[in-house]
C-alpha positions in Angstrom: 121.5 38.3 -1.2 119.0 41.0 -2.3 115.4 40.4 -1.4 112.9 40.7 -4.3 109.6 41.7 -2.6 107.9 41.5 -6.0 108.6 37.8 -6.1 106.4 37.3 -3.0 102.9 36.3 -3.9 100.1 38.7 -3.2 98.4 36.4 -0.8 97.4 32.9 0.4 93.6 33.2 0.0 93.1 36.1 -2.4 91.5 38.5 -2.1 90.3 37.9 1.5 93.8 37.1 2.9 96.8 39.0 1.5 100.4 39.1 2.2 101.6 42.4 3.7 105.2 43.5 3.8 105.6 46.0 6.7 107.5 49.2 6.0 106.4 51.3 9.1 105.5 50.0 12.5 102.7 51.1 14.7 103.5 54.2 16.8 106.3 55.6 14.5 106.8 58.9 12.8 109.6 57.6 10.5 108.3 57.2 6.9 110.1 54.1 5.6 109.6 52.8 2.0 110.9 49.9 0.0 113.8 51.1 -2.2 113.0 49.4 -5.5 116.7 49.6 -6.6 118.2 47.8 -3.7 115.3 45.9 -2.2 116.0 47.4 1.2 113.6 49.3 3.4 115.0 52.9 3.5 114.1 56.0 5.5 112.2 58.3 3.2 111.5 61.1 5.7 110.3 61.9 9.1 106.6 63.0 9.3 106.2 66.7 9.6 103.3 66.3 12.0 103.3 64.9 15.5 101.0 62.0 14.3 102.1 58.4 14.5 101.0 55.5 12.4 98.0 53.8 14.1 98.9 50.3 13.0 101.7 48.5 11.1 101.8 49.9 7.5 103.1 48.5 4.3 102.1 47.1 1.0 100.7 44.1 -0.8 103.3 42.5 -3.0 102.5 41.8 -6.6 100.1 44.7 -6.7 100.2 48.1 -8.5 98.0 50.9 -7.2 97.0 54.0 -9.2 99.9 56.0 -7.7 102.5 53.7 -9.3 103.5 51.9 -6.1 102.2 48.7 -4.6 98.8 48.9 -2.9 99.0 50.3 0.6 97.7 48.4 3.6 97.4 49.2 7.3 97.3 46.2 9.7 95.7 46.5 13.2 98.2 45.0 15.6 98.4 44.9 19.4 102.2 45.2 19.3 104.4 46.7 16.5 106.3 44.1 14.4 109.3 45.3 12.4 110.2 46.7 9.0 110.3 43.8 6.4 108.0 41.6 8.4 105.5 39.5 6.4 102.0 39.4 7.9 99.2 37.2 6.4 96.4 39.8 6.6 92.6 39.4 6.6 91.1 42.3 4.6 88.3 44.3 6.3 87.8 47.4 4.2 89.5 50.3 2.4 89.9 54.0 3.1 89.5 55.8 -0.2 91.5 59.0 -0.6 93.6 60.9 -3.1 97.1 62.4 -2.7 98.0 65.2 -5.0 95.0 64.3 -7.2 95.9 60.6 -7.6 94.0 57.7 -5.9 95.9 56.5 -2.9 93.7 53.9 -1.2 94.6 52.3 2.1 93.4 48.8 2.7 92.7 47.9 6.3 93.2 44.4 7.7 94.1 42.3 10.7 96.7 39.5 11.2 94.8 36.5 10.0 96.0 34.1 12.7 95.9 36.4 15.7 93.2 35.1 18.0 92.6 38.7 19.4 91.2 39.7 16.0 89.5 36.3 15.2 86.0 37.9 15.1 87.0 40.8 12.9 85.6 40.0 9.4 84.3 43.3 8.1 84.8 47.0 8.6 81.8 47.1 10.9 83.6 44.8 13.3 86.4 47.3 13.9 86.0 49.7 16.9 84.5 52.9 15.6 87.2 55.0 17.3 90.0 53.1 15.6 88.3 53.7 12.2 88.0 57.5 13.0 91.7 57.5 14.1 92.9 56.0 10.9 90.7 58.4 8.8 92.1 61.3 10.8 95.7 60.2 10.4 95.5 59.8 6.7 93.5 63.0 6.3 96.0 65.1 8.1 99.5 63.5 8.2 100.7 65.4 5.1 99.2 68.8 5.9 102.4 70.3 7.1 104.2 69.1 4.0 101.7 71.1 1.9 100.4 68.0 0.1 96.8 68.1 -1.1 95.1 65.0 0.4 91.4 64.4 -0.1 89.6 61.9 2.1 86.7 60.2 0.4 85.8 57.9 3.3 85.6 54.2 4.0 84.3 51.4 1.7 83.4 47.8 2.4 85.5 44.6 2.4 84.0 43.9 -1.1 85.3 47.2 -2.3 88.7 46.5 -0.9 88.7 43.1 -2.6 87.9 44.7 -5.9 90.7 47.2 -5.4 93.1 44.3 -4.6 92.1 42.4 -7.8 92.4 45.6 -9.9 95.9 46.3 -8.4 97.1 42.7 -9.0 95.8 42.9 -12.6 97.6 46.2 -13.1 100.9 44.7 -11.7 100.8 41.6 -14.0 99.9 43.7 -17.1 102.8 46.1 -16.2 105.1 43.1 -15.9 104.0 41.7 -19.3 104.4 45.1 -20.9 107.9 45.5 -19.5 108.9 42.0 -20.8 107.5 42.9 -24.2 109.5 46.1 -24.3 112.7 44.3 -23.3 112.3 41.8 -26.1 111.6 44.6 -28.6 
């Protein structure tokens, strides 16, 4: 049976707690992505740089970012999970960047029910070195591919919530437009 990730709701307590579908686990160089045709997580490429993902990385279902994909999210975890794992994620902030001239924002969160992260409520609660590590990773991970990435810096939890709302609105408008086109 084919999994339809777009049928999974965006969250349980929006926009503060979102559902995250993990594509790439912490510490990996493999770049996995959801294959929209099959519903499977497929290997897209191996990162050209020696950097590894600093947390579990995936997307928020029922969202549509400016780049045409679901909104990206990085989840701080102590141990990597697995591709396809669903994590209820408490949103802390957003790293604003562009990739090839298109907004490619990265929401940052923590597992909502993990007691280790219980006191993490805003970006300011995250260790500064981890914030710098994430910023460095996303600023440099595509350099050897020749991709033009522009880091614009971090924004607050409220800015992340606004981006989540905008991405969800975009998703549902896109769904409605597709249904309208199908009807004729």
